[in-house]
C-alpha positions as CSV (number, residue, x, y, z in Angstrom):
1,M,0.1,0.1,0.0
2,T,2.6,2.2,0.7
3,D,3.7,2.5,-2.8
4,T,0.3,2.8,-4.6
5,H,-1.8,6.0,-3.2
6,R,-5.4,5.2,-2.9
7,S,-8.4,7.4,-2.2
8,A,-8.6,9.5,0.9
9,L,-9.4,7.5,4.0
10,R,-12.7,9.1,5.2
11,Y,-14.3,7.0,8.4
12,T,-12.6,4.4,10.7
13,A,-14.7,1.7,8.9
14,D,-12.4,2.4,5.9
15,I,-9.3,1.3,7.5
16,T,-8.3,-2.3,6.1
17,A,-5.8,-4.6,6.6
18,E,-3.8,-3.1,3.7
19,D,-3.7,0.2,5.5
20,I,-2.0,-1.1,8.6
21,E,0.3,-3.3,7.0
22,G,1.2,-0.6,5.0
23,L,1.6,1.5,7.8
24,A,3.4,-1.2,9.8
25,R,6.1,-1.9,6.9
26,F,6.7,2.0,6.6
27,I,7.5,2.2,10.4
28,G,9.6,-1.0,10.0
29,R,12.0,0.6,7.1
30,R,12.5,3.3,9.4
31,I,13.5,1.1,12.4
32,V,16.0,-0.5,10.2
33,Q,17.5,2.9,9.5
34,L,17.5,4.0,12.9
35,R,19.3,0.5,13.8
36,K,21.8,0.6,11.3
37,G,22.7,4.2,12.8
38,A,22.8,3.0,16.2
39,G,26.5,2.1,16.6
40,A,27.6,-0.1,19.0
41,S,25.6,-3.3,20.2
42,G,23.1,-2.3,23.0
43,S,23.4,1.3,22.1
44,E,20.2,3.4,23.2
45,E,19.1,3.7,19.6
46,E,19.2,0.3,19.1
47,R,17.0,-0.5,22.3
48,V,14.8,2.1,21.3
49,G,14.4,0.3,17.8
50,D,13.7,-2.8,19.4
51,A,11.1,-1.1,21.7
52,L,9.2,0.3,18.5
53,A,9.4,-2.7,16.6
54,Q,7.9,-4.7,19.1
55,T,5.3,-2.0,20.0
56,V,4.3,-1.8,16.4
57,A,4.3,-5.7,16.1
58,A,1.6,-6.0,18.8
59,L,-0.5,-3.1,17.5
60,T,-0.4,-4.6,14.2
61,G,-1.4,-7.8,15.6
62,S,-4.2,-6.3,17.8
63,A,-5.8,-4.3,14.8
64,R,-5.5,-7.5,12.8
65,E,-7.7,-9.3,15.4
66,V,-10.0,-6.5,15.4
67,L,-10.4,-6.4,11.6
68,G,-11.1,-10.1,11.8
69,A,-13.8,-9.5,14.3
70,L,-15.4,-7.0,12.5
71,A,-15.8,-9.3,9.4
72,D,-17.1,-12.0,11.2
73,R,-19.8,-9.8,12.7
74,A,-20.4,-8.6,9.0
75,A,-20.6,-12.1,7.9
76,E,-23.1,-13.1,10.7
77,A,-25.3,-10.4,10.1
78,G,-25.2,-11.0,6.3
79,S,-25.9,-14.9,6.7
80,E,-28.9,-14.4,8.7
81,P,-32.2,-14.9,6.8
82,G,-33.6,-11.5,6.1
83,S,-31.2,-9.8,8.0
84,P,-29.3,-6.3,6.8
85,A,-26.0,-6.0,6.1
86,A,-25.1,-3.9,8.7
87,P,-25.8,-5.1,12.3
88,Q,-28.8,-3.9,14.1
89,E,-29.3,-1.6,17.2
90,G,-28.8,-3.7,20.4
91,A,-26.2,-5.8,22.0
92,D,-24.5,-6.8,18.5
93,G,-24.6,-3.1,17.4
94,H,-22.9,-2.3,20.5
95,A,-20.3,-4.9,20.3
96,V,-19.3,-3.4,16.5
97,E,-19.2,-0.1,17.9
98,E,-16.8,-1.1,20.7
99,L,-14.8,-2.9,17.8
100,M,-14.5,0.4,15.7
101,V,-13.7,2.2,18.8
102,R,-10.8,-0.5,19.5
103,L,-9.7,0.1,16.1
104,S,-9.8,3.6,16.1
105,T,-7.5,3.5,19.0
106,L,-5.1,1.0,17.6
107,W,-4.9,2.9,14.5
108,R,-4.0,6.5,16.1
109,Y,-1.3,4.7,18.0
110,L,0.3,3.5,15.0
111,L,0.1,6.7,13.5
112,T,1.9,8.4,16.4
113,A,4.7,5.8,16.0
114,A,4.8,7.1,12.3
115,E,4.4,10.6,13.1
116,A,8.0,11.7,12.9
117,W,8.4,10.2,9.4
118,S,5.2,11.7,8.1
119,H,7.1,14.3,6.0
120,L,8.6,11.5,3.9
121,P,7.5,10.9,0.3
122,D,6.4,7.4,1.1
123,Y,4.1,8.5,3.8
124,D,0.4,8.1,2.3
125,V,-1.0,11.2,3.9
126,A,-4.4,10.8,2.0
127,R,-4.5,7.2,3.7
128,W,-2.5,7.4,7.0
129,R,-4.9,10.4,8.6
130,L,-6.1,10.7,12.0
131,D,-9.8,8.9,11.5
132,G,-11.4,11.2,14.0
133,H,-10.4,14.3,12.0
134,L,-11.5,12.2,8.9
135,D,-14.9,11.8,10.3
136,A,-15.5,15.3,10.9
137,E,-14.1,16.5,7.4
138,H,-16.2,14.2,5.6
139,E,-19.5,15.1,7.4
140,A,-18.6,18.8,7.4
141,R,-18.0,18.4,3.5
142,D,-21.5,16.5,3.1
143,R,-23.2,19.2,4.9
144,W,-21.6,22.0,2.9
145,L,-22.4,20.0,-0.2
146,A,-26.1,19.5,0.8
147,A,-26.5,22.8,1.6
148,G,-25.4,23.9,-2.1
149,G,-22.0,25.3,-1.4
150,A,-18.8,24.2,-3.4
151,W,-16.2,22.5,-1.4
Protein backbone atom coordinates (compact mmCIF):
# COMPACT_ATOMS: atom_id res chain seq x y z
CA MET A 1 0.00 0.00 0.00
CA THR A 2 2.80 2.40 0.71
CA ASP A 3 3.73 2.47 -2.95
CA THR A 4 0.18 2.83 -4.26
CA HIS A 5 -1.79 5.82 -3.05
CA ARG A 6 -5.51 5.20 -2.87
CA SER A 7 -8.49 7.42 -2.24
CA ALA A 8 -8.51 9.34 1.03
CA LEU A 9 -9.49 7.57 4.22
CA ARG A 10 -12.81 8.95 5.43
CA TYR A 11 -14.05 6.84 8.33
CA THR A 12 -12.68 4.35 10.81
CA ALA A 13 -14.63 1.73 8.85
CA ASP A 14 -12.48 2.57 5.80
CA ILE A 15 -9.33 1.32 7.53
CA THR A 16 -8.24 -1.92 5.89
CA ALA A 17 -5.71 -4.62 6.69
CA GLU A 18 -3.72 -3.22 3.77
CA ASP A 19 -3.58 0.19 5.47
CA ILE A 20 -2.43 -1.31 8.74
CA GLU A 21 0.19 -3.53 7.11
CA GLY A 22 1.39 -0.67 4.89
CA LEU A 23 1.84 1.66 7.84
CA ALA A 24 3.64 -1.07 9.79
CA ARG A 25 6.00 -1.68 6.83
CA PHE A 26 6.64 2.07 6.58
CA ILE A 27 7.58 2.20 10.28
CA GLY A 28 9.62 -0.99 9.91
CA ARG A 29 11.77 0.60 7.21
CA ARG A 30 12.45 3.53 9.51
CA ILE A 31 13.38 1.19 12.36
CA VAL A 32 15.93 -0.51 10.10
CA GLN A 33 17.49 2.89 9.39
CA LEU A 34 17.46 3.74 13.09
CA ARG A 35 19.25 0.49 13.90
CA LYS A 36 21.85 1.04 11.15
CA GLY A 37 22.78 4.35 12.73
CA ALA A 38 22.84 2.85 16.22
CA GLY A 39 26.54 2.20 16.45
CA ALA A 40 27.60 -0.17 19.23
CA SER A 41 25.50 -3.15 20.19
CA GLY A 42 23.19 -2.32 23.09
CA SER A 43 23.14 1.40 22.27
CA GLU A 44 20.15 3.53 23.15
CA GLU A 45 19.14 3.79 19.48
CA GLU A 46 19.17 0.01 19.17
CA ARG A 47 17.03 -0.39 22.30
CA VAL A 48 14.60 2.24 21.06
CA GLY A 49 14.39 0.51 17.68
CA ASP A 50 13.74 -2.84 19.36
CA ALA A 51 11.04 -1.38 21.60
CA LEU A 52 9.37 0.40 18.70
CA ALA A 53 9.45 -2.77 16.57
CA GLN A 54 7.81 -4.79 19.36
CA THR A 55 5.18 -2.10 19.93
CA VAL A 56 4.31 -1.83 16.24
CA ALA A 57 4.10 -5.63 15.95
CA ALA A 58 1.71 -5.78 18.92
CA LEU A 59 -0.45 -2.93 17.59
CA THR A 60 -0.55 -4.45 14.12
CA GLY A 61 -1.51 -7.87 15.51
CA SER A 62 -4.28 -6.38 17.64
CA ALA A 63 -5.60 -4.34 14.71
CA ARG A 64 -5.67 -7.48 12.54
CA GLU A 65 -7.69 -9.24 15.25
CA VAL A 66 -10.18 -6.38 15.43
CA LEU A 67 -10.58 -6.33 11.65
CA GLY A 68 -11.14 -10.08 11.72
CA ALA A 69 -13.80 -9.73 14.42
CA LEU A 70 -15.52 -6.98 12.43
CA ALA A 71 -15.47 -9.17 9.30
CA ASP A 72 -16.94 -12.06 11.30
CA ARG A 73 -19.74 -9.82 12.61
CA ALA A 74 -20.51 -8.57 9.10
CA ALA A 75 -20.59 -12.13 7.77
CA GLU A 76 -22.90 -13.23 10.59
CA ALA A 77 -25.25 -10.32 9.98
CA GLY A 78 -25.31 -10.99 6.25
CA SER A 79 -25.82 -14.75 6.59
CA GLU A 80 -28.93 -14.63 8.76
CA PRO A 81 -32.14 -14.84 6.72
CA GLY A 82 -33.73 -11.44 6.31
CA SER A 83 -31.02 -9.60 8.22
CA PRO A 84 -29.46 -6.43 6.83
CA ALA A 85 -25.77 -6.34 6.03
CA ALA A 86 -25.14 -3.91 8.87
CA PRO A 87 -25.77 -5.01 12.46
CA GLN A 88 -28.97 -3.84 14.06
CA GLU A 89 -29.21 -1.79 17.22
CA GLY A 90 -28.80 -3.63 20.47
CA ALA A 91 -26.12 -5.88 21.87
CA ASP A 92 -24.59 -6.74 18.48
CA GLY A 93 -24.56 -3.09 17.40
CA HIS A 94 -22.90 -2.16 20.67
CA ALA A 95 -20.24 -4.85 20.16
CA VAL A 96 -19.49 -3.52 16.69
CA GLU A 97 -19.26 0.02 18.04
CA GLU A 98 -16.77 -1.15 20.70
CA LEU A 99 -14.68 -2.88 18.03
CA MET A 100 -14.67 0.31 15.94
CA VAL A 101 -13.51 2.34 18.95
CA ARG A 102 -10.75 -0.19 19.55
CA LEU A 103 -9.70 -0.08 15.89
CA SER A 104 -9.65 3.73 15.99
CA THR A 105 -7.45 3.67 19.10
CA LEU A 106 -5.00 1.17 17.60
CA TRP A 107 -4.88 3.23 14.39
CA ARG A 108 -4.05 6.37 16.37
CA TYR A 109 -1.23 4.56 18.18
CA LEU A 110 0.26 3.38 14.88
CA LEU A 111 0.03 6.89 13.46
CA THR A 112 1.75 8.24 16.56
CA ALA A 113 4.60 5.77 16.02
CA ALA A 114 4.97 7.04 12.43
CA GLU A 115 4.47 10.74 13.14
CA ALA A 116 8.16 11.66 13.16
CA TRP A 117 8.46 10.41 9.57
CA SER A 118 5.17 11.72 8.18
CA HIS A 119 6.99 14.32 6.07
CA LEU A 120 8.72 11.65 3.96
CA PRO A 121 7.52 11.05 0.39
CA ASP A 122 6.45 7.42 0.96
CA TYR A 123 4.10 8.40 3.79
CA ASP A 124 0.58 8.13 2.32
CA VAL A 125 -0.97 11.35 3.66
CA ALA A 126 -4.35 10.62 2.06
CA ARG A 127 -4.74 7.23 3.77
CA TRP A 128 -2.71 7.50 6.96
CA ARG A 129 -4.62 10.21 8.79
CA LEU A 130 -6.44 10.40 12.08
CA ASP A 131 -9.88 8.94 11.61
CA GLY A 132 -11.52 11.40 14.03
CA HIS A 133 -10.36 14.29 11.89
CA LEU A 134 -11.43 12.39 8.80
CA ASP A 135 -14.94 11.72 10.12
CA ALA A 136 -15.40 15.39 11.00
CA GLU A 137 -13.97 16.60 7.69
CA HIS A 138 -16.07 14.20 5.66
CA GLU A 139 -19.28 15.08 7.49
CA ALA A 140 -18.57 18.82 7.23
CA ARG A 141 -18.03 18.38 3.49
CA ASP A 142 -21.33 16.51 3.16
CA ARG A 143 -23.20 19.23 5.08
CA TRP A 144 -21.58 21.92 2.95
CA LEU A 145 -22.44 20.17 -0.30
CA ALA A 146 -25.99 19.41 0.88
CA ALA A 147 -26.45 23.14 1.55
CA GLY A 148 -25.48 23.83 -2.08
CA GLY A 149 -22.00 25.18 -1.40
CA ALA A 150 -18.93 24.25 -3.42
CA TRP A 151 -16.28 22.41 -1.45
